[in-house]
ROSEMAR-373255 format. One line per field, with one value per residue: residue number from 0; residue in one letter; y, x negated, z negated of N, C-alpha, C in turn. Coordinates in steps of 0.05 Angstrom, whole numbers, always signed. Atoms other than C-alpha are relative to their C-alpha. Example, Ala and Ser with C-alpha at 12.3 -4.5 7.8 and 13.67 -1.06 7.14 Angstrom:
# residues 2
num	(0 / 1) $
residuo	(A / S) $
nv	(-24 / -24) $
nu	(-18 / +16) $
nw	(+0 / +1) $
cav	(-90 / -21) $
cau	(-246 / -273) $
caw	(-156 / -143) $
cv	(+24 / +22) $
cu	(-18 / +15) $
cw	(+0 / -14) $
END
This chain:
# residues 234
num	(0 / 1 / 2 / 3 / 4 / 5 / 6 / 7 / 8 / 9 / 10 / 11 / 12 / 13 / 14 / 15 / 16 / 17 / 18 / 19 / 20 / 21 / 22 / 23 / 24 / 25 / 26 / 27 / 28 / 29 / 30 / 31 / 32 / 33 / 34 / 35 / 36 / 37 / 38 / 39 / 40 / 41 / 42 / 43 / 44 / 45 / 46 / 47 / 48 / 49 / 50 / 51 / 52 / 53 / 54 / 55 / 56 / 57 / 58 / 59 / 60 / 61 / 62 / 63 / 64 / 65 / 66 / 67 / 68 / 69 / 70 / 71 / 72 / 73 / 74 / 75 / 76 / 77 / 78 / 79 / 80 / 81 / 82 / 83 / 84 / 85 / 86 / 87 / 88 / 89 / 90 / 91 / 92 / 93 / 94 / 95 / 96 / 97 / 98 / 99 / 100 / 101 / 102 / 103 / 104 / 105 / 106 / 107 / 108 / 109 / 110 / 111 / 112 / 113 / 114 / 115 / 116 / 117 / 118 / 119 / 120 / 121 / 122 / 123 / 124 / 125 / 126 / 127 / 128 / 129 / 130 / 131 / 132 / 133 / 134 / 135 / 136 / 137 / 138 / 139 / 140 / 141 / 142 / 143 / 144 / 145 / 146 / 147 / 148 / 149 / 150 / 151 / 152 / 153 / 154 / 155 / 156 / 157 / 158 / 159 / 160 / 161 / 162 / 163 / 164 / 165 / 166 / 167 / 168 / 169 / 170 / 171 / 172 / 173 / 174 / 175 / 176 / 177 / 178 / 179 / 180 / 181 / 182 / 183 / 184 / 185 / 186 / 187 / 188 / 189 / 190 / 191 / 192 / 193 / 194 / 195 / 196 / 197 / 198 / 199 / 200 / 201 / 202 / 203 / 204 / 205 / 206 / 207 / 208 / 209 / 210 / 211 / 212 / 213 / 214 / 215 / 216 / 217 / 218 / 219 / 220 / 221 / 222 / 223 / 224 / 225 / 226 / 227 / 228 / 229 / 230 / 231 / 232 / 233) $
residuo	(M / K / I / T / E / I / D / H / F / S / H / R / H / K / L / E / L / S / Y / S / E / T / P / Y / Q / C / D / G / C / K / D / L / G / F / G / S / S / Y / Q / C / N / N / K / K / G / N / F / H / L / H / E / N / C / G / L / A / K / P / I / A / T / H / S / F / F / K / N / S / N / F / K / F / K / K / K / G / K / R / G / K / T / C / K / A / C / G / K / D / V / Q / G / F / M / Y / K / S / K / E / T / Y / L / H / P / C / C / L / K / L / P / S / T / L / N / G / N / F / N / G / G / S / L / R / L / N / L / E / V / K / A / S / T / K / C / L / I / C / Q / N / K / E / I / Y / K / G / K / L / K / G / W / A / Y / I / S / S / C / G / K / H / C / Y / H / V / G / C / V / N / N / M / N / F / E / N / W / K / M / G / Y / F / N / Q / S / Q / S / G / G / V / A / N / G / L / V / F / I / K / E / E / N / G / E / S / S / N / G / R / K / E / N / E / G / S / L / M / E / Y / A / L / D / L / I / V / Q / A / V / L / G / G / A / V / A / S / L / L / G / I) $
nv	(+7 / +29 / +12 / +14 / +22 / +9 / +25 / +15 / +24 / +25 / +4 / -9 / -23 / -23 / +2 / -25 / -3 / +2 / +7 / +26 / +1 / +24 / +6 / +14 / +9 / -13 / +19 / -6 / +11 / +22 / -5 / -12 / -29 / -11 / -28 / -7 / +18 / -1 / +23 / +4 / -13 / +18 / +10 / +29 / +3 / +1 / -4 / -22 / -6 / -22 / -24 / +1 / +21 / -10 / -23 / +7 / -10 / +19 / -3 / -14 / -2 / -2 / -14 / +20 / +13 / -22 / +6 / +24 / -2 / +24 / +5 / +12 / +27 / +9 / +25 / +5 / +21 / +20 / +1 / -26 / -15 / -29 / -9 / -17 / +14 / +28 / +19 / +8 / -17 / +19 / -13 / -25 / -5 / -15 / +15 / -12 / +21 / +21 / -12 / +0 / -16 / -3 / -28 / -15 / -3 / -20 / -26 / -7 / -26 / +1 / -11 / -2 / -20 / +0 / -14 / +18 / -13 / -26 / +1 / +9 / +26 / +2 / +27 / +0 / +25 / +6 / +24 / +22 / -8 / -6 / +11 / +22 / -4 / +5 / +22 / +25 / -2 / +5 / -21 / +11 / +15 / +27 / +15 / -11 / +3 / -25 / -23 / -11 / -28 / -4 / -27 / -5 / -26 / -17 / +6 / +27 / +19 / +15 / +11 / +21 / +9 / -1 / +28 / +9 / -13 / +15 / +26 / -5 / -7 / +24 / +18 / -13 / +2 / +27 / +3 / -17 / -23 / -25 / -13 / -29 / -18 / -24 / -19 / +11 / +14 / +29 / +13 / +25 / +18 / -8 / +7 / +26 / -7 / -13 / +21 / +17 / -14 / -2 / -27 / -2 / -21 / -22 / -20 / -4 / +22 / -3 / -21 / +11 / +19 / -15 / -11 / +22 / +6 / -22 / +2 / +23 / -6 / -16 / +17 / +17 / -15 / -5 / +25 / +9 / -20 / -16 / -26 / -9 / -29 / -14 / +4 / -17 / -27 / -11) $
nu	(+6 / +3 / +26 / -8 / +19 / +16 / +16 / -10 / +16 / -14 / +0 / +26 / -4 / -14 / -29 / -13 / -27 / -18 / -28 / -8 / -28 / -10 / +11 / +25 / +9 / +25 / +22 / +11 / -17 / -14 / -28 / -12 / +3 / -13 / +7 / +28 / +20 / +27 / +3 / +26 / +0 / +11 / -23 / -3 / -6 / -28 / +4 / -16 / +0 / -17 / +15 / +8 / +21 / +24 / +11 / +0 / +23 / +10 / -15 / -26 / -18 / -29 / -15 / -14 / +19 / +15 / +26 / +10 / +13 / -2 / +24 / -6 / +11 / -2 / -15 / -21 / +6 / -21 / -20 / -5 / -20 / +0 / -18 / -21 / -18 / -3 / +12 / +27 / +22 / +15 / +23 / +7 / -18 / +11 / -3 / +6 / -6 / -15 / -20 / +9 / -17 / +9 / +7 / -24 / -19 / +11 / -4 / -27 / -8 / -17 / -26 / -7 / -22 / -13 / -26 / -20 / -26 / +1 / +8 / +27 / +2 / +26 / +5 / +23 / +13 / +0 / +15 / -19 / -27 / -19 / -25 / +5 / +10 / -22 / +7 / -1 / -22 / +11 / +18 / +26 / +4 / +11 / -14 / +5 / +28 / +14 / -18 / +5 / -6 / -25 / -8 / -27 / -10 / -6 / -27 / +1 / -16 / +17 / +23 / +13 / +27 / +21 / +4 / -23 / +3 / +22 / -10 / -18 / +16 / +13 / -20 / -10 / +21 / -1 / -24 / +3 / -17 / +15 / +8 / +4 / -22 / +9 / +9 / +24 / -7 / -1 / -26 / +8 / -22 / -14 / -28 / -5 / -3 / -26 / -20 / +1 / -13 / -28 / -9 / -17 / +9 / -19 / -1 / +20 / +18 / +18 / +20 / +18 / +18 / +19 / +19 / +16 / +19 / +19 / +18 / +17 / +19 / +22 / +18 / +14 / +22 / +21 / +13 / +16 / +21 / -6 / -14 / -3 / +4 / -25 / -19 / +7 / -1 / +26) $
nw	(-27 / -4 / -8 / -24 / -6 / +23 / +1 / +23 / +6 / -7 / -29 / -12 / -18 / +11 / +0 / -7 / +9 / -23 / +7 / -10 / -7 / +11 / +26 / +0 / +26 / +8 / +5 / +26 / +22 / -12 / +0 / -24 / -4 / -23 / -5 / -1 / +12 / -12 / -18 / -13 / -25 / -20 / -15 / +6 / +28 / +9 / +29 / +10 / +28 / +9 / +7 / +28 / +3 / -13 / +15 / +29 / +16 / +20 / +25 / -3 / +23 / -6 / +22 / +17 / +18 / +12 / +10 / -12 / -26 / -17 / -17 / -25 / -4 / -28 / -2 / +19 / +19 / -2 / +21 / +10 / -16 / +2 / +21 / -12 / -18 / +8 / -20 / +6 / -10 / -16 / -11 / +14 / +23 / +22 / +25 / +26 / +19 / -13 / -18 / -28 / -18 / -28 / -5 / -9 / +23 / +17 / -13 / -6 / +10 / +24 / -7 / -28 / -4 / -27 / -3 / -11 / -3 / +12 / +28 / +4 / +13 / +13 / +11 / +18 / +5 / +28 / +7 / +1 / -8 / +22 / -8 / -18 / -28 / -19 / -18 / +15 / +20 / +27 / +10 / -3 / -25 / +3 / +21 / +26 / +9 / -2 / -2 / -26 / -5 / -16 / -8 / +10 / -7 / +23 / +10 / +12 / -16 / -19 / +13 / -16 / +8 / -20 / -9 / -16 / -26 / -13 / -9 / -22 / -24 / -10 / -13 / -24 / -19 / -11 / -17 / -24 / +2 / +0 / -24 / +4 / -9 / -13 / +20 / +12 / +24 / -2 / -2 / +14 / +7 / +24 / -3 / +14 / +28 / +2 / -3 / +24 / +22 / -5 / -7 / -23 / -19 / +2 / +22 / +20 / +1 / -22 / +8 / +20 / -13 / -16 / +19 / +9 / -21 / -1 / +23 / -4 / -21 / +12 / +16 / -19 / -13 / +21 / +6 / -23 / -5 / -24 / +2 / +28 / +1 / -7 / +21 / +22 / -9 / -4) $
cav	(+868 / +796 / +755 / +729 / +682 / +641 / +591 / +536 / +480 / +429 / +437 / +446 / +497 / +567 / +572 / +625 / +651 / +630 / +619 / +547 / +539 / +470 / +444 / +416 / +378 / +419 / +384 / +416 / +400 / +349 / +382 / +408 / +477 / +523 / +588 / +620 / +576 / +573 / +529 / +501 / +545 / +487 / +463 / +390 / +405 / +391 / +420 / +464 / +498 / +537 / +609 / +598 / +535 / +569 / +629 / +591 / +623 / +583 / +610 / +632 / +652 / +650 / +691 / +627 / +605 / +660 / +659 / +600 / +596 / +547 / +517 / +499 / +425 / +394 / +328 / +309 / +260 / +195 / +195 / +270 / +317 / +391 / +426 / +471 / +423 / +354 / +325 / +288 / +329 / +292 / +344 / +416 / +435 / +479 / +449 / +477 / +425 / +376 / +423 / +416 / +463 / +462 / +526 / +546 / +534 / +576 / +632 / +630 / +700 / +715 / +752 / +746 / +804 / +804 / +838 / +801 / +832 / +901 / +878 / +859 / +790 / +780 / +712 / +704 / +648 / +615 / +562 / +519 / +519 / +551 / +522 / +463 / +463 / +468 / +414 / +359 / +382 / +374 / +421 / +374 / +341 / +269 / +239 / +286 / +272 / +343 / +410 / +440 / +513 / +542 / +604 / +633 / +691 / +751 / +732 / +661 / +628 / +605 / +560 / +517 / +475 / +488 / +412 / +400 / +451 / +416 / +349 / +377 / +407 / +341 / +301 / +353 / +352 / +276 / +283 / +335 / +393 / +444 / +494 / +566 / +618 / +682 / +721 / +677 / +645 / +572 / +534 / +474 / +439 / +480 / +462 / +392 / +421 / +462 / +401 / +360 / +413 / +412 / +484 / +502 / +549 / +598 / +662 / +669 / +599 / +612 / +675 / +639 / +583 / +634 / +668 / +601 / +587 / +656 / +648 / +579 / +604 / +657 / +603 / +556 / +609 / +625 / +552 / +538 / +602 / +633 / +706 / +717 / +788 / +807 / +776 / +819 / +882 / +890) $
cau	(-145 / -140 / -204 / -200 / -260 / -296 / -352 / -328 / -365 / -312 / -324 / -385 / -353 / -328 / -255 / -210 / -145 / -90 / -15 / +8 / +75 / +83 / +73 / +4 / -30 / -82 / -149 / -165 / -108 / -76 / -8 / +40 / +29 / +64 / +46 / -22 / -82 / -156 / -168 / -229 / -248 / -281 / -234 / -246 / -232 / -167 / -178 / -133 / -138 / -83 / -105 / -106 / -149 / -197 / -206 / -204 / -250 / -292 / -252 / -179 / -127 / -51 / -2 / +33 / -31 / -57 / -131 / -144 / -192 / -180 / -241 / -237 / -249 / -261 / -227 / -163 / -159 / -121 / -56 / -57 / -2 / +5 / +38 / +78 / +106 / +96 / +61 / -5 / -69 / -103 / -153 / -171 / -144 / -154 / -164 / -160 / -165 / -111 / -71 / -77 / -52 / -55 / -88 / -23 / +18 / -29 / -20 / +55 / +84 / +116 / +174 / +209 / +253 / +302 / +364 / +428 / +492 / +471 / +453 / +387 / +365 / +309 / +280 / +232 / +182 / +192 / +152 / +215 / +286 / +337 / +394 / +403 / +364 / +413 / +374 / +365 / +421 / +375 / +334 / +274 / +243 / +222 / +273 / +257 / +182 / +163 / +197 / +166 / +163 / +226 / +249 / +311 / +353 / +365 / +439 / +420 / +463 / +406 / +353 / +304 / +246 / +182 / +173 / +243 / +231 / +165 / +199 / +254 / +202 / +166 / +229 / +254 / +186 / +190 / +260 / +236 / +278 / +221 / +212 / +191 / +246 / +242 / +231 / +172 / +210 / +226 / +287 / +288 / +354 / +385 / +453 / +444 / +436 / +498 / +538 / +516 / +541 / +609 / +611 / +667 / +663 / +716 / +717 / +679 / +650 / +620 / +586 / +560 / +533 / +499 / +468 / +444 / +411 / +379 / +351 / +325 / +293 / +254 / +227 / +211 / +169 / +133 / +119 / +93 / +52 / +86 / +106 / +94 / +71 / +136 / +176 / +140 / +148 / +74) $
caw	(-93 / -67 / -62 / +9 / +10 / -43 / -52 / -98 / -132 / -111 / -36 / +9 / +56 / +43 / +26 / +56 / +27 / +75 / +76 / +83 / +119 / +88 / +17 / +1 / -54 / -91 / -90 / -157 / -205 / -158 / -163 / -109 / -80 / -31 / +2 / -11 / -24 / -13 / +47 / +81 / +140 / +175 / +230 / +210 / +137 / +100 / +31 / -11 / -78 / -113 / -122 / -197 / -189 / -141 / -187 / -254 / -306 / -356 / -415 / -417 / -468 / -472 / -513 / -538 / -573 / -617 / -634 / -587 / -528 / -471 / -437 / -364 / -348 / -280 / -295 / -329 / -386 / -382 / -420 / -433 / -410 / -397 / -456 / -408 / -356 / -387 / -325 / -330 / -325 / -268 / -244 / -262 / -330 / -391 / -460 / -530 / -585 / -566 / -521 / -446 / -392 / -316 / -289 / -254 / -317 / -358 / -308 / -303 / -307 / -374 / -341 / -274 / -250 / -192 / -166 / -151 / -123 / -146 / -216 / -247 / -270 / -320 / -337 / -396 / -405 / -473 / -509 / -516 / -491 / -538 / -498 / -450 / -385 / -327 / -289 / -342 / -389 / -449 / -493 / -489 / -428 / -418 / -466 / -522 / -524 / -506 / -516 / -454 / -432 / -401 / -364 / -398 / -374 / -419 / -423 / -444 / -390 / -346 / -374 / -334 / -359 / -320 / -318 / -290 / -235 / -219 / -215 / -171 / -124 / -118 / -103 / -53 / -19 / -11 / +18 / +68 / +41 / +39 / +95 / +103 / +106 / +145 / +81 / +62 / +5 / -5 / +20 / -27 / -27 / -83 / -55 / -85 / -154 / -143 / -121 / -181 / -228 / -196 / -172 / -126 / -67 / -92 / -133 / -197 / -195 / -127 / -153 / -214 / -170 / -125 / -186 / -211 / -144 / -144 / -214 / -197 / -133 / -172 / -218 / -160 / -126 / -192 / -207 / -136 / -136 / -75 / -72 / -147 / -134 / -101 / -157 / -207 / -165 / -153) $
cv	(-30 / -7 / -19 / -23 / -7 / -23 / -14 / -26 / -26 / -6 / +13 / +24 / +23 / -5 / +27 / +0 / +1 / -8 / -27 / -1 / -26 / -5 / -16 / -10 / +14 / -20 / +6 / -14 / -23 / +3 / +13 / +30 / +9 / +29 / +5 / -20 / +5 / -25 / +0 / +14 / -16 / -14 / -30 / -4 / -1 / +1 / +25 / +3 / +22 / +25 / -1 / -21 / +10 / +22 / -5 / +9 / -21 / +0 / +16 / +0 / +1 / +11 / -20 / -12 / +21 / -11 / -27 / +6 / -27 / -2 / -15 / -27 / -9 / -24 / -2 / -22 / -19 / +1 / +27 / +16 / +30 / +9 / +16 / -17 / -29 / -20 / -6 / +20 / -18 / +12 / +24 / +5 / +19 / -15 / +17 / -19 / -22 / +11 / +2 / +17 / -1 / +30 / +17 / +4 / +21 / +28 / +7 / +27 / -2 / +10 / +0 / +19 / -2 / +16 / -18 / +15 / +27 / +1 / -12 / -27 / -2 / -28 / +1 / -28 / -4 / -26 / -25 / +10 / +4 / -10 / -22 / +9 / -7 / -22 / -27 / -2 / -8 / +24 / -10 / -14 / -27 / -14 / +10 / -1 / +26 / +23 / +13 / +29 / +3 / +30 / +4 / +29 / +16 / -5 / -28 / -21 / -17 / -8 / -23 / -7 / +3 / -28 / -10 / +12 / -14 / -26 / +3 / +7 / -24 / -18 / +12 / -1 / -28 / -4 / +18 / +25 / +27 / +10 / +30 / +16 / +25 / +20 / -9 / -14 / -30 / -9 / -28 / -18 / +7 / -8 / -26 / +4 / +11 / -21 / -17 / +13 / +6 / +27 / -1 / +22 / +24 / +18 / +1 / -23 / +1 / +20 / -10 / -20 / +14 / +12 / -21 / -7 / +22 / -1 / -24 / +5 / +17 / -18 / -19 / +14 / +6 / -25 / -9 / +21 / +17 / +25 / +10 / +30 / +15 / -4 / +19 / +30 / +13 / +7) $
cu	(-4 / -28 / +6 / -18 / -17 / -18 / +9 / -16 / +12 / -1 / -25 / +3 / +13 / +30 / +13 / +29 / +19 / +27 / +7 / +30 / +13 / -12 / -26 / -6 / -26 / -21 / -14 / +16 / +17 / +30 / +9 / -5 / +15 / -8 / -30 / -17 / -27 / -4 / -27 / +1 / -14 / +24 / +6 / +8 / +30 / -1 / +15 / -5 / +21 / -18 / -10 / -22 / -26 / -14 / -1 / -26 / -7 / +16 / +25 / +15 / +29 / +14 / +15 / -19 / -19 / -27 / -12 / -12 / +3 / -24 / +8 / -15 / +5 / +18 / +21 / -8 / +24 / +19 / +6 / +18 / -2 / +22 / +24 / +20 / +4 / -12 / -29 / -20 / -20 / -26 / -8 / +20 / -14 / +6 / -7 / +9 / +15 / +23 / -12 / +19 / -12 / -7 / +24 / +20 / -10 / +4 / +28 / +8 / +19 / +28 / +4 / +24 / +10 / +26 / +20 / +27 / +1 / -8 / -28 / +1 / -28 / -2 / -26 / -11 / -1 / -14 / +18 / +27 / +18 / +28 / -6 / -9 / +22 / -7 / +3 / +22 / -10 / -18 / -29 / -3 / -13 / +10 / -8 / -29 / -15 / +20 / -2 / +7 / +25 / +3 / +29 / +8 / +6 / +28 / +2 / +15 / -16 / -26 / -11 / -27 / -19 / -5 / +22 / -1 / -22 / +9 / +19 / -15 / -12 / +20 / +11 / -21 / +0 / +23 / -1 / +17 / -15 / -3 / -3 / +23 / -12 / -11 / -25 / +6 / +1 / +29 / -4 / +23 / +15 / +29 / +6 / +3 / +28 / +23 / +2 / +14 / +29 / +10 / +18 / -9 / +19 / -5 / -23 / -20 / -21 / -22 / -19 / -19 / -22 / -21 / -19 / -22 / -21 / -20 / -19 / -21 / -23 / -20 / -15 / -24 / -22 / -15 / -18 / -21 / +5 / +15 / +4 / -2 / +26 / +21 / -4 / +0 / -27 / -5) $
cw	(+2 / +8 / +23 / +7 / -24 / +7 / -25 / -3 / +10 / +30 / +13 / +19 / -14 / +2 / +4 / -11 / +24 / -10 / +13 / +5 / -11 / -27 / +3 / -28 / -6 / -6 / -26 / -22 / +9 / +0 / +26 / +1 / +25 / +3 / +1 / -14 / +12 / +16 / +13 / +27 / +22 / +14 / -6 / -29 / -6 / -30 / -9 / -30 / -6 / -5 / -29 / -5 / +12 / -16 / -30 / -13 / -21 / -26 / +6 / -26 / +9 / -24 / -18 / -21 / -11 / -11 / +11 / +27 / +15 / +17 / +25 / +2 / +29 / +4 / -22 / -19 / +0 / -24 / -12 / +19 / -5 / -20 / +13 / +16 / -7 / +20 / -9 / +10 / +14 / +10 / -17 / -23 / -19 / -26 / -24 / -22 / +13 / +18 / +28 / +17 / +28 / +4 / +9 / -22 / -19 / +11 / +8 / -10 / -24 / +5 / +30 / +2 / +28 / +0 / +14 / +1 / -14 / -29 / -3 / -15 / -11 / -13 / -16 / -4 / -30 / -5 / -3 / +8 / -24 / +7 / +20 / +27 / +19 / +20 / -15 / -21 / -28 / -8 / +3 / +27 / -6 / -25 / -28 / -10 / +1 / +3 / +27 / +2 / +18 / +6 / -8 / +7 / -25 / -12 / -13 / +16 / +18 / -13 / +18 / -11 / +24 / +11 / +18 / +28 / +16 / +11 / +24 / +26 / +13 / +14 / +26 / +22 / +13 / +18 / +24 / -1 / +1 / +29 / -5 / +10 / +13 / -20 / -14 / -26 / +5 / +2 / -11 / -8 / -25 / +1 / -14 / -30 / -5 / +1 / -25 / -23 / +4 / +7 / +24 / +18 / -1 / -23 / -18 / -1 / +23 / -6 / -21 / +12 / +16 / -19 / -11 / +20 / +2 / -23 / +4 / +22 / -10 / -15 / +19 / +12 / -20 / -6 / +23 / +7 / +24 / -7 / -29 / -2 / +6 / -21 / -23 / +8 / +4 / +29) $
END
């Protein structure tokens, strides 16, 4: 059952779970968010927390790090980056030894399932890309400085770094490509990715391009925290 209202140490007013029709910056981790968030119920307030930031526990674990406990920290550390996405940890974070994770990255679903043209699509979260990311065309992100987590399809044809999807979201937000669709999903300028990869609008290539868009849209929604429950069939 969803927790619809919380008291949080980071804000003086109660925060209510609401749906944001436009992207917002989380006041906890300082990263982009879309969809459900905890918002200030004071009419004069303008405060948002990702659900994962608002409900962050003092101690957390992750299957990629066996026998490790992550401690929640209120402030990021200068020059330190998230192991999953490669972005700086500027606000709320989890730390274990020298490993840092954003709360939303730590909570990324391990598997995304969807249906496309009557068939199923399964994307698995992996600790590193086994093939080239379809966005940056590399196995590593940030010029090989970080392997970065990636979602990879069961067939191995679709691979996307979590960090590359984050960067794409941010750039598309700045360009004004985000808007709410009737289904509650995200329209995020995926057509530009399709054009850069040289996809045509005919036959098999069109279908492959559409499947690529669908796979990427699943990951975008998971990364931004919107409609994760529906992606998982919950």
